[in-house]
Each structure stands twice: as C-alpha cells, then as structure tokens.
C-alpha positions as CSV (number, residue, x, y, z in Angstrom):
1,X,-7.5,2.7,-20.9
2,X,-9.0,6.3,-20.9
3,X,-11.9,7.2,-19.8
4,X,-14.9,8.6,-21.3
5,X,-14.7,12.8,-21.9
6,X,-17.3,14.6,-21.2
7,X,-17.0,17.3,-23.7
8,X,-16.9,20.5,-21.7
9,X,-16.3,22.6,-25.4
10,X,-19.5,22.1,-26.1
11,X,-21.0,23.0,-23.0
12,X,-22.0,26.9,-23.3
13,X,-22.5,29.3,-19.9
14,X,-26.0,29.0,-18.2
15,X,-28.6,30.8,-20.7
16,X,-31.7,32.7,-19.7
17,X,-32.1,36.2,-17.9
18,X,-32.4,34.5,-14.1
19,X,-30.7,34.4,-10.9
20,X,-27.6,32.0,-12.7
21,X,-27.6,33.5,-15.0
22,X,-24.1,34.6,-17.0
23,X,-26.0,37.5,-18.3
24,X,-26.0,38.5,-14.9
25,X,-23.3,37.1,-13.2
26,X,-20.8,38.2,-15.8
27,X,-19.6,41.4,-14.6
28,X,-15.7,40.5,-14.4
29,X,-15.7,39.7,-17.8
30,X,-17.4,43.2,-18.2
31,X,-14.5,44.8,-16.3
32,X,-11.8,43.7,-19.2
33,X,-14.1,45.4,-21.3
34,X,-14.1,48.2,-20.0
35,X,-10.8,48.5,-19.0
36,X,-9.8,47.8,-22.9
37,X,-11.9,50.1,-24.3
38,X,-9.4,53.4,-24.4
39,X,-6.1,50.9,-25.6
40,X,-8.9,49.6,-28.5
41,X,-9.6,53.2,-29.4
42,X,-6.1,53.8,-29.8
43,X,-5.1,51.0,-31.8
44,X,-7.7,51.4,-33.6
45,X,-7.0,54.8,-34.5
46,X,-3.2,54.0,-35.0
47,X,-3.9,50.5,-37.4
48,X,-6.9,50.8,-39.5
49,X,-6.0,51.8,-42.8
50,X,-9.2,52.5,-44.7
51,X,-7.1,53.8,-47.4
52,X,-5.0,50.5,-48.1
53,X,-7.1,49.0,-51.1
54,X,-5.6,45.5,-50.5
55,X,-8.7,46.3,-46.9
56,X,-10.5,48.1,-48.9
57,X,-14.5,46.7,-49.4
58,X,-16.2,44.6,-52.3
59,X,-17.4,46.8,-55.0
60,X,-20.3,47.8,-53.9
61,X,-20.4,46.2,-50.8
62,X,-19.6,49.2,-48.3
63,X,-20.1,47.6,-45.0
64,X,-17.6,46.8,-42.6
65,X,-17.7,43.4,-41.0
66,X,-17.4,42.9,-37.3
67,X,-17.4,39.9,-35.7
68,X,-17.3,38.8,-31.4
69,X,-16.1,34.9,-31.1
70,X,-17.5,33.7,-27.9
71,X,-20.5,36.1,-27.7
72,X,-22.2,34.3,-24.9
73,X,-25.7,35.3,-24.0
74,X,-25.1,39.5,-23.6
75,X,-24.6,42.0,-22.6
76,X,-21.0,42.4,-22.9
77,X,-20.9,41.2,-26.5
78,X,-23.5,43.7,-27.2
79,X,-20.9,46.1,-25.4
80,X,-18.1,45.2,-26.8
81,X,-19.2,45.8,-30.4
82,X,-21.2,49.5,-29.2
83,X,-17.1,50.5,-28.4
84,X,-15.4,48.3,-31.9
85,X,-18.1,50.7,-34.0
86,X,-17.8,53.6,-32.2
87,X,-13.6,53.5,-32.4
88,X,-14.2,52.2,-36.3
89,X,-16.6,55.9,-36.4
90,X,-14.4,57.8,-35.1
91,X,-11.0,56.8,-37.4
92,X,-13.6,57.2,-40.7
93,X,-14.1,60.6,-39.2
94,X,-10.9,62.3,-38.9
95,X,-10.0,61.2,-42.7
96,X,-11.3,63.5,-45.8
97,X,-14.9,64.3,-46.1
98,X,-15.1,62.5,-49.8
99,X,-14.2,59.1,-47.3
100,X,-17.2,57.0,-47.3
101,X,-18.9,55.9,-43.6
102,X,-19.5,51.9,-44.0
103,X,-22.9,50.2,-43.1
104,X,-21.6,47.8,-40.0
105,X,-22.8,43.9,-40.5
106,X,-22.2,42.1,-37.1
107,X,-21.7,38.3,-36.6
108,X,-22.1,36.8,-33.0
109,X,-19.9,33.5,-32.6
110,X,-20.9,31.1,-30.0
111,X,-21.2,26.8,-29.5
112,X,-24.6,25.8,-31.3
113,X,-25.4,24.9,-27.9
114,X,-25.2,28.6,-27.0
115,X,-28.5,30.7,-25.8
116,X,-28.9,32.8,-29.3
117,X,-32.4,32.8,-28.2
118,X,-31.5,35.7,-24.9
119,X,-28.9,37.0,-26.8
120,X,-31.1,38.1,-30.3
121,X,-34.6,38.9,-27.5
122,X,-32.1,41.7,-26.0
123,X,-30.3,42.8,-29.0
124,X,-30.3,46.2,-28.3
125,X,-32.5,48.2,-31.0
126,X,-30.0,51.2,-32.1
127,X,-30.2,50.1,-35.8
128,X,-26.7,51.3,-35.8
129,X,-26.1,47.9,-37.3
130,X,-26.8,44.6,-38.9
131,X,-26.7,41.2,-37.4
132,X,-25.9,37.5,-37.8
133,X,-25.4,34.4,-35.7
134,X,-22.9,32.0,-36.2
135,X,-22.5,29.5,-34.5
136,X,-20.1,27.2,-34.4
137,X,-16.7,26.3,-32.6
138,X,-14.4,29.1,-32.7
139,X,-11.0,26.8,-33.5
140,X,-12.7,26.4,-37.1
141,X,-13.6,28.0,-40.2
142,X,-17.0,29.8,-39.9
143,X,-17.1,33.0,-42.4
144,X,-15.7,32.6,-46.0
145,X,-12.2,34.3,-47.0
146,X,-11.3,37.5,-46.7
147,X,-14.5,38.6,-44.9
148,X,-14.4,40.5,-41.7
149,X,-12.3,43.3,-41.0
150,X,-11.8,42.9,-37.9
151,X,-12.4,39.8,-35.3
152,X,-12.7,40.1,-31.6
153,X,-12.4,37.4,-28.7
154,X,-12.9,38.3,-25.0
155,X,-12.3,35.9,-22.3
156,X,-12.3,33.1,-23.6
157,X,-9.7,31.9,-25.5
158,X,-9.1,30.2,-21.8
159,X,-11.6,27.4,-22.8
160,X,-9.9,24.9,-25.0
161,X,-11.9,22.9,-27.4
162,X,-11.4,19.2,-25.4
163,X,-10.0,17.9,-22.9
164,X,-6.3,17.0,-23.1
165,X,-6.8,12.8,-23.3
166,X,-3.3,12.2,-21.3
167,X,-5.9,13.2,-18.0
168,X,-7.7,11.4,-18.8
169,X,-5.7,7.6,-19.2
170,X,-4.6,5.8,-15.5
171,X,-2.0,4.4,-17.5
172,X,-0.9,7.8,-18.3
173,X,1.7,10.3,-15.6
174,X,-0.6,12.9,-17.0
175,X,-3.7,11.2,-15.4
176,X,-5.6,14.1,-12.7
177,X,-6.8,11.7,-10.4
178,X,-8.6,13.8,-7.7
179,X,-8.1,16.9,-9.4
180,X,-10.4,19.6,-12.0
181,X,-7.9,21.1,-13.2
182,X,-3.7,20.7,-13.3
183,X,-3.4,24.0,-10.5
184,X,-1.4,22.0,-8.0
185,X,-1.1,19.2,-10.5
186,X,2.1,17.1,-11.9
187,X,4.2,18.7,-14.2
188,X,3.0,16.3,-17.1
189,X,-0.8,17.3,-16.2
190,X,0.0,20.9,-16.8
191,X,2.2,20.3,-19.9
192,X,-0.3,18.0,-21.6
193,X,-3.3,20.6,-20.9
194,X,0.3,23.7,-22.3
195,X,0.1,21.2,-25.6
196,X,-4.1,21.4,-26.1
197,X,-3.4,25.1,-25.7
198,X,-0.6,25.4,-28.3
199,X,-3.0,24.1,-30.8
200,X,-6.2,25.3,-30.4
201,X,-4.1,28.9,-30.2
202,X,-2.5,27.6,-33.9
203,X,-6.3,26.5,-35.0
204,X,-7.6,29.6,-33.9
205,X,-5.3,31.8,-35.5
206,X,-4.9,30.1,-39.1
207,X,-8.9,30.5,-38.8
208,X,-8.9,33.6,-38.5
209,X,-6.1,34.0,-40.7
210,X,-8.4,33.3,-43.6
211,X,-11.9,34.9,-42.6
212,X,-9.8,38.5,-42.0
213,X,-9.1,40.6,-45.3
214,X,-5.1,41.0,-45.5
215,X,-4.0,44.0,-42.7
216,X,-7.3,42.9,-41.8
217,X,-7.5,43.2,-37.1
218,X,-7.7,41.7,-34.5
219,X,-8.4,41.7,-30.6
220,X,-8.3,39.6,-28.4
221,X,-8.5,39.8,-24.0
222,X,-6.9,36.8,-22.9
223,X,-6.8,35.7,-19.3
224,X,-3.6,34.7,-17.8
225,X,-1.0,35.0,-15.5
226,X,1.9,36.7,-15.3
227,X,5.3,35.1,-16.8
228,X,7.0,34.4,-13.1
229,X,3.7,32.7,-11.7
230,X,2.3,29.4,-11.1
231,X,-1.6,28.6,-11.3
232,X,-1.0,27.4,-7.5
233,X,-0.2,30.8,-6.9
234,X,-3.1,32.7,-8.3
235,X,-6.8,33.4,-7.1
236,X,-8.0,31.8,-9.9
237,X,-5.9,28.9,-9.7
238,X,-6.5,28.2,-5.8
239,X,-10.2,28.7,-6.1
240,X,-11.0,26.4,-8.8
241,X,-8.8,23.8,-6.2
242,X,-11.2,24.9,-3.5
243,X,-14.5,23.6,-5.9
244,X,-12.6,20.7,-6.6
245,X,-12.1,19.7,-2.8
246,X,-15.6,20.3,-2.7
247,X,-16.5,17.6,-5.5
248,X,-14.2,15.3,-3.9
249,X,-16.7,16.4,0.0
250,X,-19.7,15.4,-2.0
251,X,-17.7,12.0,-3.6
252,X,-17.1,11.1,0.1
253,X,-20.4,11.9,1.4
254,X,-21.8,9.5,-1.0
255,X,-23.4,11.5,-2.8
256,X,-21.4,11.3,-6.2
257,X,-19.4,8.7,-7.5
258,X,-15.1,9.0,-6.6
259,X,-15.1,8.4,-9.9
260,X,-16.8,10.9,-11.4
261,X,-15.0,12.7,-9.9
262,X,-11.4,12.0,-11.4
263,X,-13.0,11.5,-14.8
264,X,-14.4,15.8,-14.5
265,X,-11.4,17.9,-15.5
266,X,-12.6,21.4,-16.1
267,X,-11.0,22.8,-19.9
268,X,-9.5,25.6,-18.8
269,X,-5.6,26.9,-19.2
270,X,-4.2,30.4,-18.5
271,X,-1.1,31.0,-20.5
272,X,1.2,33.6,-20.0
273,X,1.9,37.0,-22.1
274,X,5.7,35.7,-23.0
275,X,3.6,32.1,-24.1
276,X,1.3,33.5,-25.7
277,X,3.5,35.3,-27.9
278,X,5.5,32.6,-28.7
279,X,2.7,31.0,-30.3
280,X,1.5,34.0,-31.8
281,X,4.8,34.7,-33.4
282,X,5.2,30.5,-34.0
283,X,2.1,30.4,-36.3
284,X,3.6,33.8,-38.0
285,X,0.2,34.7,-39.3
286,X,-0.3,37.7,-37.4
287,X,1.9,40.5,-36.7
288,X,2.0,41.6,-32.7
289,X,1.1,44.8,-32.2
290,X,0.6,44.9,-28.4
291,X,-0.1,42.6,-25.7
292,X,-0.3,44.3,-22.8
293,X,-1.4,43.7,-19.3
294,X,-5.2,45.2,-18.6
295,X,-6.2,46.9,-14.5
296,X,-8.9,45.3,-13.2
297,X,-10.4,46.8,-10.1
298,X,-11.5,43.2,-9.2
299,X,-7.5,42.6,-8.8
300,X,-6.3,45.5,-7.4
301,X,-4.5,44.6,-3.9
302,X,-6.9,45.6,-1.2
303,X,-9.6,45.6,-2.7
304,X,-12.2,42.5,-1.3
305,X,-13.8,40.5,-3.2
306,X,-17.5,40.2,-2.6
307,X,-18.1,35.8,-1.5
308,X,-21.4,35.7,-3.5
309,X,-20.8,37.9,-6.6
310,X,-17.5,34.8,-7.1
311,X,-20.0,32.3,-6.4
312,X,-22.7,33.0,-8.4
313,X,-20.2,34.0,-11.5
314,X,-18.3,30.7,-11.2
315,X,-21.8,28.9,-11.2
316,X,-22.8,30.7,-14.6
317,X,-19.6,29.7,-15.8
318,X,-19.7,26.2,-14.6
319,X,-22.9,25.3,-14.2
320,X,-24.0,23.5,-17.5
321,X,-21.0,21.5,-16.7
322,X,-21.2,19.8,-13.2
323,X,-25.5,19.1,-14.3
324,X,-24.3,17.7,-17.2
325,X,-21.9,15.3,-16.0
326,X,-23.3,14.8,-12.3
327,X,-26.8,15.8,-12.8
328,X,-29.2,18.3,-11.4
329,X,-29.2,17.0,-8.2
330,X,-25.8,17.9,-6.9
331,X,-24.9,21.5,-8.1
332,X,-26.9,24.0,-5.5
333,X,-25.2,21.8,-2.2
334,X,-22.0,21.9,-4.7
335,X,-21.1,26.1,-5.1
336,X,-23.2,26.5,-0.8
337,X,-20.2,24.3,0.0
338,X,-18.3,26.3,-2.2
339,X,-19.6,29.3,-1.1
340,X,-18.8,28.6,2.7
341,X,-15.0,27.3,2.2
342,X,-15.0,30.8,0.1
343,X,-15.4,32.4,2.9
344,X,-12.4,30.6,5.2
345,X,-9.6,30.5,1.9
346,X,-7.1,33.5,2.3
347,X,-7.5,34.1,-1.9
348,X,-10.5,36.9,0.1
349,X,-7.5,38.5,1.9
350,X,-3.9,37.4,1.3
351,X,-2.9,39.4,-1.4
352,X,-0.3,36.9,-2.3
353,X,-2.9,35.6,-4.9
354,X,-4.0,38.6,-6.7
355,X,-2.0,37.4,-9.2
356,X,-3.7,36.2,-12.0
357,X,-4.8,38.8,-15.4
358,X,-6.3,39.7,-18.6
359,X,-4.6,40.9,-21.3
360,X,-5.0,43.3,-24.5
361,X,-4.0,40.9,-27.7
362,X,-3.7,43.3,-30.7
363,X,-2.7,42.0,-33.9
364,X,-2.8,43.0,-37.5
365,X,-3.4,39.4,-40.7
366,X,-0.6,40.0,-42.6
367,X,-0.8,40.9,-46.3
368,X,1.5,38.8,-47.8
369,X,0.9,34.9,-46.6
370,X,0.3,31.6,-48.0
371,X,-2.0,30.2,-45.9
372,X,-2.1,26.0,-46.3
373,X,-4.2,23.5,-44.7
374,X,-2.3,21.0,-44.5
375,X,1.0,22.0,-44.5
376,X,2.1,24.3,-41.1
377,X,3.2,27.8,-41.7
378,X,6.7,26.7,-40.1
379,X,7.0,24.4,-43.3
380,X,6.2,27.4,-45.7
381,X,8.0,29.0,-44.5
382,X,11.9,26.5,-44.3
383,X,10.2,26.0,-48.0
384,X,10.5,29.6,-48.8
385,X,7.1,30.1,-49.8
386,X,5.5,33.3,-48.0
C-alpha cells in the first residue's frame, strides 16, 4: 500500500524578502538567465516573424503577449521579461519604418500558493509593459487559445507535477526507502521519475501549443545533466544525497520519525539534452530551433563554491516543502547540519562533480497542427490527421 504523498508540486519557493527568501537567494538562476541572454537575442532575431499573417496581431489589438511560466517572486522573472522585450524591440526596430512597435502584455505564472504579493510589490515601475498574474500549474492550460507570442520558462521544468506513486509503495521495486531523490537509487526509482517527467513535459508542451499563436516562440532554460552523466556523479545529485543523509541523522537523533523520511521524496528530475530532445520530437507540436548548453560561472572548474550561498539557496527552494512535511522545528537544525556536511564533502573541491548544467531549448510552435486532448499526437500522425 502506498503511503500518503505530500503534494510537493504545490509548495512554492520561500516568499517575502527576508534572509531565507528566494528573492534574496536565487543567484544561480540569475546566472542562467544572464548566460542565455545573447543566445536568446540572436534566436529571437532569427525566428521572430511579425510579418507572417499567422503570427500577426488580432485586428485592433497591437499587444505582443509574453508569459513567464514558473515566475516565483522575482527578481529573476523581471530580468527575464526585460531581456525578452528588449530583444523583441530590437527585432521590430530592424524592420521597415512603417512597422508599428507593439505594446507588451506580460503574464506572470506560478502556483496559486506563490507569493504574488511580493512579486507585484517589486514589479519594476518602468511602464514598459502591462502585467497580469496567472495562478496555476503550468502542466495544464492557463490562457486562451492563440493568446501568446512568446513563452518563457527558466529553471522550473525539473519540478515534476507530482511524486511518482511507485517510489512511495512499499510493495514496489521502485520504493525509495531512506532516500529523498533518485540519485544513487535503484534503476526502478530512476525509471519512475523519468516516466513522470516524460508525461509532464508532454502536458506542458500540449498546453503551450494551444496558448501560442501558430509560429509562436518558446524558450526554455532547463536544468539537466550531460548525456553520459548519472545523477549520482553530479554535484546536484551528491548535494541532494548529503541533504538526505541529514534527514536520516535527525531520525536517528529522535527528532523526526524514520517513516517521515521514507515518505519524503523531492519532485526533481534532471534530464539529459538527448532525452529532452526526444520527448519534444515525440510530442510533435514544436520545431526545435536550438538546444545548447549554457556556460555558468558556478559550474566552471576551479571555481570555489560559497558554502553559505549554496545552503541558503537550497533552503529558499526547499524550505516550504520541509516545513510542510516535517514541521517548523527542524529546519534550522537540518540546514546547519547540511552546511557542516557540505564543507566536508568533495563536491566543493573535486572537479569530477562539476557536471550538471543548464540548457537553452528554443522552440517554434508548428503552424499546421491538429490538436486533441483525447488523442495523442503520435496517433493523430498515424491516422494522417496532421
């Protein structure tokens, strides 16, 4: 019988602007955005086609609509939106003088429990775009059909919609007893996570395909691993294993029950670029224009990581999940113990572990697509309907 599963997907980053907040501890995500900026500018210039009538604006409506899926509380989402609008403006400026510069409408999306108050309190007062909040899971439809011109999602797609049920079932070979992720776990555990990720990506792409105009663009910055690297061989995998050992320590100390540790799994999956490419091709709703690894200063060999920055980052991302499952009394002790173990762990100095990476995935929504919620795309293809 499977244990009750904590719905990890509905708990957002730590809100507010305090010392443990995501707003103050998300520099790694900022690095990914900064690394992707030039590539995004080039890709928008190459593939944005305002002159295409299928991509044109509705009569009487000159707004260019952008959505950032998984926006959290800022400031990174504002940086991403600024970069997108700047690139689009540059594209329009390169067109004939009679081409009208559009107004911009930006949709900020995250789960309903996201701290939207902090997000909109810190909204830049530039008047450069109209802003709207769109609460809900990005694994489902959030906007009307053919609403968007550009969709963006950065360092969020590794969050699964739910924990695979198999890893919670004591009678399943995928039961993940004593671990909080699939790093170093049995093959069946990894396969369960991989299968859930595949389902989620298909749902994400299907939802965005309906929301984007034909020929609309989407840029993803996805956290993942190189094709030949296992999770347990990477810094993120080793880091999560260290954190998992801290939960076990607290259980041995009697601060939390072992059963609570056994029923806690993180909803993270880090795909390889070839895995992601295959899933997008099987989905069939988008053309892949680019998949390329990003350079990040925190992942460069020879760069010493700041322990406190790393721990604060982990706490900002996982704090809400930990408190919901284990209660508020353990979080300070947990992350202090994590800090001590982190100092002693080779991920800080051994270059063999600096292998995880972020990837830019740039997609264009196919123009001739017959979409069905009920019939998978591959079946539509076999029937000759697309």
